[in-house]
C-alpha positions in Angstrom: 66.1 154.1 122.2 66.8 154.6 125.6 66.7 151.8 128.7 63.1 152.5 129.1 62.1 152.5 125.5 63.8 148.6 126.3 62.2 147.5 129.3 58.4 148.9 127.6 59.5 146.8 124.7 60.5 143.7 126.7 58.4 144.1 129.8 56.7 140.4 129.8 60.2 138.7 129.1 62.0 141.1 131.6 59.3 140.1 134.1 59.4 136.5 133.7 63.5 136.6 134.2 63.4 138.6 137.2 60.3 138.3 139.6 62.0 135.1 140.9 65.8 136.3 141.1 67.4 136.0 144.7 68.3 139.1 146.0 67.9 137.9 149.5 71.6 138.5 150.9 71.4 142.1 150.1 68.2 142.7 150.8 69.1 141.5 154.5 71.6 143.5 154.7 69.4 146.9 153.5 66.6 145.8 156.1 68.9 145.0 158.9 69.7 149.0 159.0 65.9 149.7 159.3 63.6 149.2 161.7 60.3 147.5 161.1 57.3 149.5 159.6 59.7 152.5 157.7 58.7 153.9 154.8 60.9 152.7 151.9 61.4 153.7 148.3 61.8 151.1 145.6 63.6 153.0 143.2 63.1 151.3 139.7 61.1 148.4 141.1 61.1 146.2 137.9 59.1 143.1 138.4 58.0 144.3 141.9 59.9 141.3 143.3 61.6 143.3 146.3 58.6 145.6 146.9 56.4 142.6 147.3 58.9 141.4 149.8 59.0 144.6 151.6 55.3 144.8 151.7 54.9 141.4 153.0 57.2 142.2 155.8 55.1 145.4 157.2 57.4 148.4 155.6 55.4 151.3 153.9 56.5 151.0 150.5 56.4 153.3 147.5 57.6 151.6 144.3 58.5 153.5 141.2 59.9 152.5 137.7 60.1 154.8 134.7 58.7 151.9 132.2 54.9 152.0 131.9 54.3 148.4 130.6 56.9 147.0 133.7 54.6 149.6 136.2 51.5 147.8 135.0 53.1 144.2 135.5 54.6 145.1 138.8 51.4 146.9 140.1 49.6 143.7 139.6 51.9 141.6 141.3 52.4 143.5 144.5 48.8 144.7 144.8 49.3 148.0 144.8 49.6 150.8 142.4 53.5 151.8 141.0 54.3 155.1 140.2 55.5 155.4 136.6 57.9 158.3 136.5 61.6 158.9 135.2 64.1 159.4 138.0 65.0 162.9 136.8 61.0 163.6 138.1 61.8 162.7 141.6 60.8 165.5 143.9 60.2 164.1 147.5 62.1 165.6 150.5 63.1 163.7 153.3 60.2 161.3 153.0 61.7 157.9 153.3 63.6 155.9 155.8 65.3 153.7 153.1 65.6 153.6 149.3 66.4 150.6 147.6 68.2 151.3 144.4 68.6 147.5 143.0 70.4 147.7 139.4 68.7 150.7 138.6 70.6 153.9 139.2 73.2 152.1 136.6 70.7 153.1 133.9 71.6 157.1 134.5 74.0 158.4 131.9 77.2 160.3 133.3 75.6 163.6 132.5 72.6 163.2 134.3 74.0 161.1 137.2 74.8 163.8 139.8 71.5 165.7 139.5 69.6 162.6 139.8 71.6 161.3 142.9 70.8 164.7 144.6 67.2 163.8 144.1 67.4 160.5 145.6 69.8 161.9 148.5 66.9 164.4 149.1 64.1 161.9 149.2 66.0 160.4 152.5 65.3 161.5 155.9 68.1 162.2 158.1 69.8 158.9 159.1 68.0 157.3 156.1 69.8 154.4 154.3 70.1 153.7 150.6 71.3 150.5 149.0 72.4 150.5 145.3 74.0 148.2 143.4 76.0 148.5 139.9 77.6 146.7 137.3 81.6 146.0 138.7 83.8 147.9 136.2 84.6 150.9 134.3 82.3 150.4 131.5 80.2 153.8 130.5 77.6 153.3 127.6 75.2 151.2 126.0 75.0 147.2 125.9 72.4 144.9 125.3 70.1 147.5 124.3 70.1 149.6 127.5 72.5 152.1 129.0 75.1 151.0 131.8 77.3 153.0 134.0 79.5 150.6 136.0 81.4 151.3 138.9 85.0 150.0 140.3 85.1 149.8 144.0 87.8 152.8 144.4 85.7 155.1 141.9 82.4 154.5 144.2 84.2 155.0 147.5 85.6 158.4 145.7 82.4 159.1 144.4 80.4 159.1 147.9 83.6 160.5 149.7 82.4 163.8 147.6 79.1 163.9 149.3 79.7 165.0 152.9 76.3 164.2 153.9 76.7 160.6 153.3 78.3 157.8 155.2 79.7 154.8 153.8 78.4 151.8 155.6 79.5 148.5 153.6 80.4 148.0 150.1 80.8 144.5 148.6 80.9 142.4 145.4 79.1 139.4 144.3 78.0 137.5 141.2 74.6 137.3 141.9 71.7 135.6 140.2 70.8 138.5 137.9 71.8 136.8 134.6 69.3 138.9 132.6 71.8 141.8 132.9 74.5 139.7 131.6 77.0 141.1 134.3 79.9 139.1 135.6 80.2 141.1 138.9 78.0 143.2 140.9 79.0 146.2 143.4 76.6 146.9 146.2 76.7 150.3 148.3 75.2 150.9 151.6 75.1 154.2 152.4 73.6 156.4 155.4 72.5 160.0 155.2 74.0 162.0 158.1 71.6 164.3 160.2 71.6 167.7 159.6 74.6 169.7 161.1 74.6 173.2 162.0 78.0 174.8 161.9 
C-alpha cells in the first residue's frame, strides 16, 4: 500500500483530523512573500483547509491531491474542483506565483524525489515562492501506513544549495498542531525561484 492508498482508505478520518489544524504562522510567512491575488498551487491540498483560506483572501488557487477520496471531500469544502493527480504527473510551465507544499512532498520516495522536485520548480514563475514542510529528522521509509522522507536542517540547506535556480529565504523548525502525522518536530522551508539569467 502506498501513501495515496492510505489517504483514500482513511479520507474521512484524515479530513476530520486536519481540516481545523492551525497552520496560520507558516501560511502568513508564505503569503508575506506574495502579492494580493497571485496564483497559488496547493500541492497535496488534503482537506482543502489552506486552499480555502487562500481563496477567501482573494488568491487564484489551484488545488491538487493524489487521493481521489480526499479530492472529493476537499472540493466540497473549498467550493471548487480539486485536480486529482499524482505529483509525478505535474506538467505546469511557470504558471504559479506561489506553491504551498504543506506536509506533502515528504511522501515522495528518495528515488523519485529529485524528478518530482524539478517538476515543482518548473511550475513556478521566475521570482515565485515555494513553501514546503517535512518531518525534522533523518527517517526515510514507511511509518503509520505511509512513506515519509524527513530532512534535518543541514541536509535541507545542502539540497537547496544544489539548485542554483533557488534562493533560500527562510528555514525554521516548529511543533505544529499536525498531530495526525505523529511527528514531534517539523522543518519548514521557504525558497524563491531566481529570475532567468543569460550568461
